[in-house]
mmCIF file of the protein (N, C-alpha, C, O) and its ligand, coordinates in Angstrom:
data_MODEL
# 
_entry.id   MODEL 
# 
loop_
_entity.id 
_entity.type 
_entity.pdbx_number_of_molecules 
1 polymer     1 
2 non-polymer 1 
# 
_entity_poly.entity_id                      1 
_entity_poly.type                           'polypeptide(L)' 
_entity_poly.nstd_linkage                   no 
_entity_poly.nstd_monomer                   no 
_entity_poly.pdbx_seq_one_letter_code       
;(UNK)(UNK)(UNK)(UNK)(UNK)(UNK)(UNK)(UNK)(UNK)(UNK)(UNK)(UNK)(UNK)(UNK)(UNK)(UNK)
(UNK)(UNK)(UNK)(UNK)(UNK)(UNK)(UNK)(UNK)(UNK)(UNK)(UNK)(UNK)(UNK)(UNK)(UNK)(UNK)
(UNK)(UNK)(UNK)(UNK)(UNK)(UNK)(UNK)(UNK)(UNK)(UNK)(UNK)(UNK)(UNK)(UNK)(UNK)(UNK)
;
_entity_poly.pdbx_seq_one_letter_code_can   XXXXXXXXXXXXXXXXXXXXXXXXXXXXXXXXXXXXXXXXXXXXXXXX 
_entity_poly.pdbx_strand_id                 A 
# 
loop_
_entity_poly_seq.entity_id 
_entity_poly_seq.num 
_entity_poly_seq.mon_id 
_entity_poly_seq.hetero 
1 1  UNK n 
1 2  UNK n 
1 3  UNK n 
1 4  UNK n 
1 5  UNK n 
1 6  UNK n 
1 7  UNK n 
1 8  UNK n 
1 9  UNK n 
1 10 UNK n 
1 11 UNK n 
1 12 UNK n 
1 13 UNK n 
1 14 UNK n 
1 15 UNK n 
1 16 UNK n 
1 17 UNK n 
1 18 UNK n 
1 19 UNK n 
1 20 UNK n 
1 21 UNK n 
1 22 UNK n 
1 23 UNK n 
1 24 UNK n 
1 25 UNK n 
1 26 UNK n 
1 27 UNK n 
1 28 UNK n 
1 29 UNK n 
1 30 UNK n 
1 31 UNK n 
1 32 UNK n 
1 33 UNK n 
1 34 UNK n 
1 35 UNK n 
1 36 UNK n 
1 37 UNK n 
1 38 UNK n 
1 39 UNK n 
1 40 UNK n 
1 41 UNK n 
1 42 UNK n 
1 43 UNK n 
1 44 UNK n 
1 45 UNK n 
1 46 UNK n 
1 47 UNK n 
1 48 UNK n 
# 
loop_
_struct_asym.id 
_struct_asym.entity_id 
A 1 
B 2 
# 
loop_
_chem_comp.id 
_chem_comp.type 
_chem_comp.mon_nstd_flag 
UNK 'L-peptide linking' . 
ZN  non-polymer         . 
# 
_pdbx_entity_nonpoly.entity_id   2 
_pdbx_entity_nonpoly.name        ? 
_pdbx_entity_nonpoly.comp_id     ZN 
# 
_pdbx_nonpoly_scheme.asym_id         B 
_pdbx_nonpoly_scheme.entity_id       2 
_pdbx_nonpoly_scheme.mon_id          ZN 
_pdbx_nonpoly_scheme.ndb_seq_num     1 
_pdbx_nonpoly_scheme.pdb_seq_num     101 
_pdbx_nonpoly_scheme.auth_seq_num    101 
_pdbx_nonpoly_scheme.pdb_mon_id      ZN 
_pdbx_nonpoly_scheme.auth_mon_id     ZN 
_pdbx_nonpoly_scheme.pdb_strand_id   A 
_pdbx_nonpoly_scheme.pdb_ins_code    . 
# 
loop_
_atom_site.group_PDB 
_atom_site.id 
_atom_site.type_symbol 
_atom_site.label_atom_id 
_atom_site.label_alt_id 
_atom_site.label_comp_id 
_atom_site.label_asym_id 
_atom_site.label_entity_id 
_atom_site.label_seq_id 
_atom_site.pdbx_PDB_ins_code 
_atom_site.Cartn_x 
_atom_site.Cartn_y 
_atom_site.Cartn_z 
_atom_site.occupancy 
_atom_site.B_iso_or_equiv 
_atom_site.pdbx_formal_charge 
_atom_site.auth_seq_id 
_atom_site.auth_comp_id 
_atom_site.auth_asym_id 
_atom_site.auth_atom_id 
_atom_site.pdbx_PDB_model_num 
ATOM   1   N  N  . UNK A 1 1  ? -91.121  -37.046 182.585 1.00 0.00 ? 1   UNK A N  1 
ATOM   2   C  CA . UNK A 1 1  ? -91.873  -38.257 182.230 1.00 0.00 ? 1   UNK A CA 1 
ATOM   3   C  C  . UNK A 1 1  ? -91.433  -38.754 180.852 1.00 0.00 ? 1   UNK A C  1 
ATOM   4   O  O  . UNK A 1 1  ? -91.443  -38.003 179.876 1.00 0.00 ? 1   UNK A O  1 
ATOM   5   N  N  . UNK A 1 2  ? -91.050  -40.017 180.788 1.00 0.00 ? 2   UNK A N  1 
ATOM   6   C  CA . UNK A 1 2  ? -90.540  -40.565 179.528 1.00 0.00 ? 2   UNK A CA 1 
ATOM   7   C  C  . UNK A 1 2  ? -91.649  -41.295 178.766 1.00 0.00 ? 2   UNK A C  1 
ATOM   8   O  O  . UNK A 1 2  ? -92.524  -41.932 179.352 1.00 0.00 ? 2   UNK A O  1 
ATOM   9   N  N  . UNK A 1 3  ? -91.576  -41.178 177.467 1.00 0.00 ? 3   UNK A N  1 
ATOM   10  C  CA . UNK A 1 3  ? -92.542  -41.877 176.627 1.00 0.00 ? 3   UNK A CA 1 
ATOM   11  C  C  . UNK A 1 3  ? -91.813  -42.737 175.607 1.00 0.00 ? 3   UNK A C  1 
ATOM   12  O  O  . UNK A 1 3  ? -90.700  -42.414 175.194 1.00 0.00 ? 3   UNK A O  1 
ATOM   13  N  N  . UNK A 1 4  ? -92.434  -43.814 175.210 1.00 0.00 ? 4   UNK A N  1 
ATOM   14  C  CA . UNK A 1 4  ? -91.858  -44.683 174.199 1.00 0.00 ? 4   UNK A CA 1 
ATOM   15  C  C  . UNK A 1 4  ? -92.999  -45.275 173.385 1.00 0.00 ? 4   UNK A C  1 
ATOM   16  O  O  . UNK A 1 4  ? -94.164  -45.242 173.780 1.00 0.00 ? 4   UNK A O  1 
ATOM   17  N  N  . UNK A 1 5  ? -92.617  -45.818 172.230 1.00 0.00 ? 5   UNK A N  1 
ATOM   18  C  CA . UNK A 1 5  ? -93.634  -46.444 171.401 1.00 0.00 ? 5   UNK A CA 1 
ATOM   19  C  C  . UNK A 1 5  ? -93.802  -47.898 171.832 1.00 0.00 ? 5   UNK A C  1 
ATOM   20  O  O  . UNK A 1 5  ? -92.837  -48.662 171.849 1.00 0.00 ? 5   UNK A O  1 
ATOM   21  N  N  . UNK A 1 6  ? -95.011  -48.269 172.175 1.00 0.00 ? 6   UNK A N  1 
ATOM   22  C  CA . UNK A 1 6  ? -95.293  -49.636 172.566 1.00 0.00 ? 6   UNK A CA 1 
ATOM   23  C  C  . UNK A 1 6  ? -95.657  -50.439 171.327 1.00 0.00 ? 6   UNK A C  1 
ATOM   24  O  O  . UNK A 1 6  ? -96.536  -50.051 170.558 1.00 0.00 ? 6   UNK A O  1 
ATOM   25  N  N  . UNK A 1 7  ? -94.965  -51.571 171.140 1.00 0.00 ? 7   UNK A N  1 
ATOM   26  C  CA . UNK A 1 7  ? -95.190  -52.416 169.970 1.00 0.00 ? 7   UNK A CA 1 
ATOM   27  C  C  . UNK A 1 7  ? -96.574  -53.047 169.994 1.00 0.00 ? 7   UNK A C  1 
ATOM   28  O  O  . UNK A 1 7  ? -97.183  -53.284 168.951 1.00 0.00 ? 7   UNK A O  1 
ATOM   29  N  N  . UNK A 1 8  ? -97.056  -53.313 171.187 1.00 0.00 ? 8   UNK A N  1 
ATOM   30  C  CA . UNK A 1 8  ? -98.337  -53.986 171.331 1.00 0.00 ? 8   UNK A CA 1 
ATOM   31  C  C  . UNK A 1 8  ? -99.507  -53.008 171.162 1.00 0.00 ? 8   UNK A C  1 
ATOM   32  O  O  . UNK A 1 8  ? -100.465 -53.290 170.443 1.00 0.00 ? 8   UNK A O  1 
ATOM   33  N  N  . UNK A 1 9  ? -99.414  -51.878 171.824 1.00 0.00 ? 9   UNK A N  1 
ATOM   34  C  CA . UNK A 1 9  ? -100.468 -50.860 171.736 1.00 0.00 ? 9   UNK A CA 1 
ATOM   35  C  C  . UNK A 1 9  ? -100.379 -50.085 170.418 1.00 0.00 ? 9   UNK A C  1 
ATOM   36  O  O  . UNK A 1 9  ? -101.345 -49.450 169.994 1.00 0.00 ? 9   UNK A O  1 
ATOM   37  N  N  . UNK A 1 10 ? -99.222  -50.144 169.784 1.00 0.00 ? 10  UNK A N  1 
ATOM   38  C  CA . UNK A 1 10 ? -98.952  -49.390 168.559 1.00 0.00 ? 10  UNK A CA 1 
ATOM   39  C  C  . UNK A 1 10 ? -99.209  -47.905 168.727 1.00 0.00 ? 10  UNK A C  1 
ATOM   40  O  O  . UNK A 1 10 ? -99.757  -47.234 167.852 1.00 0.00 ? 10  UNK A O  1 
ATOM   41  N  N  . UNK A 1 11 ? -98.801  -47.431 169.858 1.00 0.00 ? 11  UNK A N  1 
ATOM   42  C  CA . UNK A 1 11 ? -98.948  -46.008 170.107 1.00 0.00 ? 11  UNK A CA 1 
ATOM   43  C  C  . UNK A 1 11 ? -97.891  -45.546 171.104 1.00 0.00 ? 11  UNK A C  1 
ATOM   44  O  O  . UNK A 1 11 ? -97.166  -46.355 171.682 1.00 0.00 ? 11  UNK A O  1 
ATOM   45  N  N  . UNK A 1 12 ? -97.820  -44.271 171.289 1.00 0.00 ? 12  UNK A N  1 
ATOM   46  C  CA . UNK A 1 12 ? -96.887  -43.684 172.228 1.00 0.00 ? 12  UNK A CA 1 
ATOM   47  C  C  . UNK A 1 12 ? -97.457  -43.835 173.633 1.00 0.00 ? 12  UNK A C  1 
ATOM   48  O  O  . UNK A 1 12 ? -98.587  -43.427 173.899 1.00 0.00 ? 12  UNK A O  1 
ATOM   49  N  N  . UNK A 1 13 ? -96.680  -44.415 174.518 1.00 0.00 ? 13  UNK A N  1 
ATOM   50  C  CA . UNK A 1 13 ? -97.164  -44.638 175.877 1.00 0.00 ? 13  UNK A CA 1 
ATOM   51  C  C  . UNK A 1 13 ? -96.174  -44.100 176.897 1.00 0.00 ? 13  UNK A C  1 
ATOM   52  O  O  . UNK A 1 13 ? -95.006  -43.872 176.584 1.00 0.00 ? 13  UNK A O  1 
ATOM   53  N  N  . UNK A 1 14 ? -96.642  -43.902 178.097 1.00 0.00 ? 14  UNK A N  1 
ATOM   54  C  CA . UNK A 1 14 ? -95.789  -43.465 179.180 1.00 0.00 ? 14  UNK A CA 1 
ATOM   55  C  C  . UNK A 1 14 ? -94.987  -44.668 179.685 1.00 0.00 ? 14  UNK A C  1 
ATOM   56  O  O  . UNK A 1 14 ? -95.537  -45.758 179.845 1.00 0.00 ? 14  UNK A O  1 
ATOM   57  N  N  . UNK A 1 15 ? -93.696  -44.472 179.934 1.00 0.00 ? 15  UNK A N  1 
ATOM   58  C  CA . UNK A 1 15 ? -92.873  -45.581 180.434 1.00 0.00 ? 15  UNK A CA 1 
ATOM   59  C  C  . UNK A 1 15 ? -93.025  -45.686 181.947 1.00 0.00 ? 15  UNK A C  1 
ATOM   60  O  O  . UNK A 1 15 ? -92.766  -44.737 182.688 1.00 0.00 ? 15  UNK A O  1 
ATOM   61  N  N  . UNK A 1 16 ? -93.453  -46.863 182.378 1.00 0.00 ? 16  UNK A N  1 
ATOM   62  C  CA . UNK A 1 16 ? -93.558  -47.130 183.810 1.00 0.00 ? 16  UNK A CA 1 
ATOM   63  C  C  . UNK A 1 16 ? -92.226  -47.675 184.306 1.00 0.00 ? 16  UNK A C  1 
ATOM   64  O  O  . UNK A 1 16 ? -91.559  -48.435 183.604 1.00 0.00 ? 16  UNK A O  1 
ATOM   65  N  N  . UNK A 1 17 ? -91.843  -47.290 185.509 1.00 0.00 ? 17  UNK A N  1 
ATOM   66  C  CA . UNK A 1 17 ? -90.561  -47.706 186.093 1.00 0.00 ? 17  UNK A CA 1 
ATOM   67  C  C  . UNK A 1 17 ? -89.390  -47.450 185.154 1.00 0.00 ? 17  UNK A C  1 
ATOM   68  O  O  . UNK A 1 17 ? -88.594  -48.355 184.905 1.00 0.00 ? 17  UNK A O  1 
ATOM   69  N  N  . UNK A 1 18 ? -89.270  -46.237 184.631 1.00 0.00 ? 18  UNK A N  1 
ATOM   70  C  CA . UNK A 1 18 ? -88.192  -45.959 183.681 1.00 0.00 ? 18  UNK A CA 1 
ATOM   71  C  C  . UNK A 1 18 ? -86.817  -46.156 184.310 1.00 0.00 ? 18  UNK A C  1 
ATOM   72  O  O  . UNK A 1 18 ? -86.575  -45.789 185.460 1.00 0.00 ? 18  UNK A O  1 
ATOM   73  N  N  . UNK A 1 19 ? -85.941  -46.739 183.530 1.00 0.00 ? 19  UNK A N  1 
ATOM   74  C  CA . UNK A 1 19 ? -84.612  -47.069 183.993 1.00 0.00 ? 19  UNK A CA 1 
ATOM   75  C  C  . UNK A 1 19 ? -83.630  -46.690 182.879 1.00 0.00 ? 19  UNK A C  1 
ATOM   76  O  O  . UNK A 1 19 ? -83.831  -47.059 181.722 1.00 0.00 ? 19  UNK A O  1 
ATOM   77  N  N  . UNK A 1 20 ? -82.589  -45.967 183.223 1.00 0.00 ? 20  UNK A N  1 
ATOM   78  C  CA . UNK A 1 20 ? -81.633  -45.552 182.213 1.00 0.00 ? 20  UNK A CA 1 
ATOM   79  C  C  . UNK A 1 20 ? -80.574  -46.631 182.042 1.00 0.00 ? 20  UNK A C  1 
ATOM   80  O  O  . UNK A 1 20 ? -79.941  -47.048 183.012 1.00 0.00 ? 20  UNK A O  1 
ATOM   81  N  N  . UNK A 1 21 ? -80.387  -47.076 180.819 1.00 0.00 ? 21  UNK A N  1 
ATOM   82  C  CA . UNK A 1 21 ? -79.388  -48.112 180.559 1.00 0.00 ? 21  UNK A CA 1 
ATOM   83  C  C  . UNK A 1 21 ? -78.553  -47.736 179.345 1.00 0.00 ? 21  UNK A C  1 
ATOM   84  O  O  . UNK A 1 21 ? -78.990  -46.966 178.490 1.00 0.00 ? 21  UNK A O  1 
ATOM   85  N  N  . UNK A 1 22 ? -77.346  -48.289 179.279 1.00 0.00 ? 22  UNK A N  1 
ATOM   86  C  CA . UNK A 1 22 ? -76.490  -48.122 178.108 1.00 0.00 ? 22  UNK A CA 1 
ATOM   87  C  C  . UNK A 1 22 ? -76.430  -49.472 177.416 1.00 0.00 ? 22  UNK A C  1 
ATOM   88  O  O  . UNK A 1 22 ? -76.041  -50.467 178.028 1.00 0.00 ? 22  UNK A O  1 
ATOM   89  N  N  . UNK A 1 23 ? -76.805  -49.515 176.163 1.00 0.00 ? 23  UNK A N  1 
ATOM   90  C  CA . UNK A 1 23 ? -76.811  -50.808 175.476 1.00 0.00 ? 23  UNK A CA 1 
ATOM   91  C  C  . UNK A 1 23 ? -75.447  -51.131 174.884 1.00 0.00 ? 23  UNK A C  1 
ATOM   92  O  O  . UNK A 1 23 ? -74.500  -50.355 175.015 1.00 0.00 ? 23  UNK A O  1 
ATOM   93  N  N  . UNK A 1 24 ? -75.359  -52.276 174.237 1.00 0.00 ? 24  UNK A N  1 
ATOM   94  C  CA . UNK A 1 24 ? -74.083  -52.789 173.726 1.00 0.00 ? 24  UNK A CA 1 
ATOM   95  C  C  . UNK A 1 24 ? -73.437  -51.849 172.719 1.00 0.00 ? 24  UNK A C  1 
ATOM   96  O  O  . UNK A 1 24 ? -72.214  -51.841 172.579 1.00 0.00 ? 24  UNK A O  1 
ATOM   97  N  N  . UNK A 1 25 ? -74.225  -51.075 172.030 1.00 0.00 ? 25  UNK A N  1 
ATOM   98  C  CA . UNK A 1 25 ? -73.678  -50.160 171.026 1.00 0.00 ? 25  UNK A CA 1 
ATOM   99  C  C  . UNK A 1 25 ? -73.343  -48.792 171.596 1.00 0.00 ? 25  UNK A C  1 
ATOM   100 O  O  . UNK A 1 25 ? -73.003  -47.868 170.858 1.00 0.00 ? 25  UNK A O  1 
ATOM   101 N  N  . UNK A 1 26 ? -73.440  -48.669 172.905 1.00 0.00 ? 26  UNK A N  1 
ATOM   102 C  CA . UNK A 1 26 ? -73.100  -47.403 173.549 1.00 0.00 ? 26  UNK A CA 1 
ATOM   103 C  C  . UNK A 1 26 ? -74.180  -46.353 173.438 1.00 0.00 ? 26  UNK A C  1 
ATOM   104 O  O  . UNK A 1 26 ? -73.912  -45.159 173.574 1.00 0.00 ? 26  UNK A O  1 
ATOM   105 N  N  . UNK A 1 27 ? -75.395  -46.791 173.192 1.00 0.00 ? 27  UNK A N  1 
ATOM   106 C  CA . UNK A 1 27 ? -76.507  -45.850 173.136 1.00 0.00 ? 27  UNK A CA 1 
ATOM   107 C  C  . UNK A 1 27 ? -77.225  -45.815 174.476 1.00 0.00 ? 27  UNK A C  1 
ATOM   108 O  O  . UNK A 1 27 ? -77.491  -46.847 175.092 1.00 0.00 ? 27  UNK A O  1 
ATOM   109 N  N  . UNK A 1 28 ? -77.528  -44.609 174.902 1.00 0.00 ? 28  UNK A N  1 
ATOM   110 C  CA . UNK A 1 28 ? -78.255  -44.478 176.154 1.00 0.00 ? 28  UNK A CA 1 
ATOM   111 C  C  . UNK A 1 28 ? -79.733  -44.698 175.874 1.00 0.00 ? 28  UNK A C  1 
ATOM   112 O  O  . UNK A 1 28 ? -80.298  -44.115 174.949 1.00 0.00 ? 28  UNK A O  1 
ATOM   113 N  N  . UNK A 1 29 ? -80.344  -45.541 176.679 1.00 0.00 ? 29  UNK A N  1 
ATOM   114 C  CA . UNK A 1 29 ? -81.753  -45.853 176.488 1.00 0.00 ? 29  UNK A CA 1 
ATOM   115 C  C  . UNK A 1 29 ? -82.502  -45.770 177.805 1.00 0.00 ? 29  UNK A C  1 
ATOM   116 O  O  . UNK A 1 29 ? -81.928  -45.936 178.881 1.00 0.00 ? 29  UNK A O  1 
ATOM   117 N  N  . UNK A 1 30 ? -83.783  -45.513 177.695 1.00 0.00 ? 30  UNK A N  1 
ATOM   118 C  CA . UNK A 1 30 ? -84.645  -45.596 178.868 1.00 0.00 ? 30  UNK A CA 1 
ATOM   119 C  C  . UNK A 1 30 ? -85.540  -46.790 178.648 1.00 0.00 ? 30  UNK A C  1 
ATOM   120 O  O  . UNK A 1 30 ? -86.236  -46.869 177.636 1.00 0.00 ? 30  UNK A O  1 
ATOM   121 N  N  . UNK A 1 31 ? -85.530  -47.707 179.573 1.00 0.00 ? 31  UNK A N  1 
ATOM   122 C  CA . UNK A 1 31 ? -86.420  -48.849 179.395 1.00 0.00 ? 31  UNK A CA 1 
ATOM   123 C  C  . UNK A 1 31 ? -87.332  -49.020 180.606 1.00 0.00 ? 31  UNK A C  1 
ATOM   124 O  O  . UNK A 1 31 ? -87.004  -48.633 181.728 1.00 0.00 ? 31  UNK A O  1 
ATOM   125 N  N  . UNK A 1 32 ? -88.460  -49.602 180.336 1.00 0.00 ? 32  UNK A N  1 
ATOM   126 C  CA . UNK A 1 32 ? -89.448  -49.789 181.387 1.00 0.00 ? 32  UNK A CA 1 
ATOM   127 C  C  . UNK A 1 32 ? -90.621  -50.557 180.823 1.00 0.00 ? 32  UNK A C  1 
ATOM   128 O  O  . UNK A 1 32 ? -90.480  -51.310 179.859 1.00 0.00 ? 32  UNK A O  1 
ATOM   129 N  N  . UNK A 1 33 ? -91.772  -50.366 181.422 1.00 0.00 ? 33  UNK A N  1 
ATOM   130 C  CA . UNK A 1 33 ? -92.954  -51.089 180.966 1.00 0.00 ? 33  UNK A CA 1 
ATOM   131 C  C  . UNK A 1 33 ? -94.024  -50.129 180.466 1.00 0.00 ? 33  UNK A C  1 
ATOM   132 O  O  . UNK A 1 33 ? -94.126  -48.988 180.918 1.00 0.00 ? 33  UNK A O  1 
ATOM   133 N  N  . UNK A 1 34 ? -94.817  -50.622 179.522 1.00 0.00 ? 34  UNK A N  1 
ATOM   134 C  CA . UNK A 1 34 ? -95.951  -49.861 179.032 1.00 0.00 ? 34  UNK A CA 1 
ATOM   135 C  C  . UNK A 1 34 ? -96.986  -49.736 180.145 1.00 0.00 ? 34  UNK A C  1 
ATOM   136 O  O  . UNK A 1 34 ? -97.304  -50.718 180.816 1.00 0.00 ? 34  UNK A O  1 
ATOM   137 N  N  . UNK A 1 35 ? -97.503  -48.543 180.337 1.00 0.00 ? 35  UNK A N  1 
ATOM   138 C  CA . UNK A 1 35 ? -98.490  -48.312 181.391 1.00 0.00 ? 35  UNK A CA 1 
ATOM   139 C  C  . UNK A 1 35 ? -99.827  -48.980 181.110 1.00 0.00 ? 35  UNK A C  1 
ATOM   140 O  O  . UNK A 1 35 ? -100.600 -49.234 182.033 1.00 0.00 ? 35  UNK A O  1 
ATOM   141 N  N  . UNK A 1 36 ? -100.107 -49.267 179.835 1.00 0.00 ? 36  UNK A N  1 
ATOM   142 C  CA . UNK A 1 36 ? -101.396 -49.835 179.469 1.00 0.00 ? 36  UNK A CA 1 
ATOM   143 C  C  . UNK A 1 36 ? -101.394 -51.363 179.454 1.00 0.00 ? 36  UNK A C  1 
ATOM   144 O  O  . UNK A 1 36 ? -102.311 -51.989 179.986 1.00 0.00 ? 36  UNK A O  1 
ATOM   145 N  N  . UNK A 1 37 ? -100.354 -51.977 178.838 1.00 0.00 ? 37  UNK A N  1 
ATOM   146 C  CA . UNK A 1 37 ? -100.373 -53.434 178.685 1.00 0.00 ? 37  UNK A CA 1 
ATOM   147 C  C  . UNK A 1 37 ? -99.205  -54.120 179.382 1.00 0.00 ? 37  UNK A C  1 
ATOM   148 O  O  . UNK A 1 37 ? -99.110  -55.347 179.382 1.00 0.00 ? 37  UNK A O  1 
ATOM   149 N  N  . UNK A 1 38 ? -98.320  -53.331 179.974 1.00 0.00 ? 38  UNK A N  1 
ATOM   150 C  CA . UNK A 1 38 ? -97.192  -53.862 180.747 1.00 0.00 ? 38  UNK A CA 1 
ATOM   151 C  C  . UNK A 1 38 ? -96.117  -54.562 179.917 1.00 0.00 ? 38  UNK A C  1 
ATOM   152 O  O  . UNK A 1 38 ? -95.243  -55.235 180.462 1.00 0.00 ? 38  UNK A O  1 
ATOM   153 N  N  . UNK A 1 39 ? -96.188  -54.400 178.613 1.00 0.00 ? 39  UNK A N  1 
ATOM   154 C  CA . UNK A 1 39 ? -95.127  -54.916 177.754 1.00 0.00 ? 39  UNK A CA 1 
ATOM   155 C  C  . UNK A 1 39 ? -93.877  -54.067 177.959 1.00 0.00 ? 39  UNK A C  1 
ATOM   156 O  O  . UNK A 1 39 ? -93.965  -52.879 178.269 1.00 0.00 ? 39  UNK A O  1 
ATOM   157 N  N  . UNK A 1 40 ? -92.712  -54.691 177.782 1.00 0.00 ? 40  UNK A N  1 
ATOM   158 C  CA . UNK A 1 40 ? -91.476  -53.935 177.885 1.00 0.00 ? 40  UNK A CA 1 
ATOM   159 C  C  . UNK A 1 40 ? -91.361  -52.957 176.731 1.00 0.00 ? 40  UNK A C  1 
ATOM   160 O  O  . UNK A 1 40 ? -91.587  -53.303 175.571 1.00 0.00 ? 40  UNK A O  1 
ATOM   161 N  N  . UNK A 1 41 ? -91.007  -51.738 177.072 1.00 0.00 ? 41  UNK A N  1 
ATOM   162 C  CA . UNK A 1 41 ? -90.775  -50.740 176.039 1.00 0.00 ? 41  UNK A CA 1 
ATOM   163 C  C  . UNK A 1 41 ? -89.441  -50.071 176.312 1.00 0.00 ? 41  UNK A C  1 
ATOM   164 O  O  . UNK A 1 41 ? -88.984  -50.023 177.454 1.00 0.00 ? 41  UNK A O  1 
ATOM   165 N  N  . UNK A 1 42 ? -88.823  -49.558 175.272 1.00 0.00 ? 42  UNK A N  1 
ATOM   166 C  CA . UNK A 1 42 ? -87.607  -48.794 175.491 1.00 0.00 ? 42  UNK A CA 1 
ATOM   167 C  C  . UNK A 1 42 ? -87.496  -47.680 174.459 1.00 0.00 ? 42  UNK A C  1 
ATOM   168 O  O  . UNK A 1 42 ? -88.100  -47.714 173.387 1.00 0.00 ? 42  UNK A O  1 
ATOM   169 N  N  . UNK A 1 43 ? -86.705  -46.707 174.833 1.00 0.00 ? 43  UNK A N  1 
ATOM   170 C  CA . UNK A 1 43 ? -86.555  -45.532 173.993 1.00 0.00 ? 43  UNK A CA 1 
ATOM   171 C  C  . UNK A 1 43 ? -85.088  -45.143 173.975 1.00 0.00 ? 43  UNK A C  1 
ATOM   172 O  O  . UNK A 1 43 ? -84.433  -45.077 175.015 1.00 0.00 ? 43  UNK A O  1 
ATOM   173 N  N  . UNK A 1 44 ? -84.589  -44.891 172.790 1.00 0.00 ? 44  UNK A N  1 
ATOM   174 C  CA . UNK A 1 44 ? -83.187  -44.455 172.679 1.00 0.00 ? 44  UNK A CA 1 
ATOM   175 C  C  . UNK A 1 44 ? -83.120  -42.959 172.957 1.00 0.00 ? 44  UNK A C  1 
ATOM   176 O  O  . UNK A 1 44 ? -83.844  -42.161 172.361 1.00 0.00 ? 44  UNK A O  1 
ATOM   177 N  N  . UNK A 1 45 ? -82.240  -42.608 173.869 1.00 0.00 ? 45  UNK A N  1 
ATOM   178 C  CA . UNK A 1 45 ? -82.131  -41.207 174.264 1.00 0.00 ? 45  UNK A CA 1 
ATOM   179 C  C  . UNK A 1 45 ? -81.000  -40.521 173.519 1.00 0.00 ? 45  UNK A C  1 
ATOM   180 O  O  . UNK A 1 45 ? -81.110  -39.348 173.162 1.00 0.00 ? 45  UNK A O  1 
ATOM   181 N  N  . UNK A 1 46 ? -79.909  -41.250 173.283 1.00 0.00 ? 46  UNK A N  1 
ATOM   182 C  CA . UNK A 1 46 ? -78.790  -40.656 172.580 1.00 0.00 ? 46  UNK A CA 1 
ATOM   183 C  C  . UNK A 1 46 ? -77.520  -41.408 172.879 1.00 0.00 ? 46  UNK A C  1 
ATOM   184 O  O  . UNK A 1 46 ? -77.551  -42.455 173.525 1.00 0.00 ? 46  UNK A O  1 
ATOM   185 N  N  . UNK A 1 47 ? -76.406  -40.887 172.419 1.00 0.00 ? 47  UNK A N  1 
ATOM   186 C  CA . UNK A 1 47 ? -75.140  -41.545 172.680 1.00 0.00 ? 47  UNK A CA 1 
ATOM   187 C  C  . UNK A 1 47 ? -74.676  -41.259 174.092 1.00 0.00 ? 47  UNK A C  1 
ATOM   188 O  O  . UNK A 1 47 ? -74.866  -40.161 174.615 1.00 0.00 ? 47  UNK A O  1 
ATOM   189 N  N  . UNK A 1 48 ? -74.067  -42.255 174.700 1.00 0.00 ? 48  UNK A N  1 
ATOM   190 C  CA . UNK A 1 48 ? -73.607  -42.115 176.079 1.00 0.00 ? 48  UNK A CA 1 
ATOM   191 C  C  . UNK A 1 48 ? -72.300  -41.313 176.114 1.00 0.00 ? 48  UNK A C  1 
ATOM   192 O  O  . UNK A 1 48 ? -71.746  -41.084 177.189 1.00 0.00 ? 48  UNK A O  1 
HETATM 193 ZN ZN . ZN  B 2 .  ? -98.691  -51.212 175.518 1.00 0.00 2 101 ZN  A ZN 1 
# 
């Protein structure tokens, strides 16, 4: 289960529909939605 900091809730939340992506800088991230407010959240996991 992945967690990320939600900007709206200002707390650590569980990522809904987590999806692993590699961003432009080559960092692996998990992105999804906040379980509480449905705002997009993402978490950097590490280098790809
Ligand atoms: Zn939230």
